[in-house]
N, C-alpha and C positions, 0 to 999 in steps of 0.2 A: 191352518195351519200344517197338517198332514201331506197338502197341495204341495207345500212353499220344501217340506223338507225334505221328500220325493225327488223333486223337481229344482232342486239346488243346482246340482251341476249340472241344467240344461242352458245352453247360452244361444241369445238371437246371431242367425249367422246373414253375412249378406252377400249379394253377386256384385263382382267387380263391374263397376262404370264409371263411361263416361258425363252420361245425363244424372244430375243427381231433381229425377223427375218426382215428383211426390202424385202417387195415384190414389182416387179411393173409392168405395163401393158400398152403396146406403142400400137401407132395401126397411118395409114394414109391414106390420100387421096385423091388419087390420081386426079391435077385438083378441089379439092375439093371449092374455094370458087369460086364463082358464075359469081363475079364481074373481075374477073383477071386475073381464073383462074388457081392459083398457087395452088400449093397441097399445104397441110394442116396437119397437125399432131398431136395427146394429148401425154401426158402420166400424170400416177401417179403413184405414190410412199405412198405404205400403212406399217406402223407399229403398230401391237398389235388391229388388225383391225379397224384402223382410219389414213383417207388419212395424209401425212404429207408435202408431196410433187405432185404439177401438175400443168400442163401448155397445152394453147390448142392455138396452133398459124399455123400461114402460113409460110412456108417455104421461105425463101428468096433466096434459088437456083430455078433455073427451071430443074426439073424432067423432063428425058428424058423419062421417062417410070416409069409402076407403083413399080418396082421391083428396080429401084432407089430412087423412093416416100419412099419406105419401109424403103427401106439400111438408106436415110437420117435422118429418124421419128429415127431405131431401134440406129445409130451413138452417135443422141444428145442429145436421152434418157441413154446411155446408160452410157454415156459425168455424165452428170448427179447424175447417180446414186452411179456413183462414187468416186465421190463427197462428198456427203450424208456418 
């Protein structure tokens, strides 16, 4: 709540653009959570220079390798990108 109170005057700003192209980035970290050793992933989607959607979360499925963690993160991000 303190964060929301401090930042209520902030606004998202977007650049003027002729194309409405959504650009997405994703990343994962195998066993990235120090407490549970679960992999973590994050993604962000941007439109006209500003963030429109983002997520950072521990994976609920236990990945057996770095490649599996990256595949899961890519799958989650692409599903969200299709939804957008």
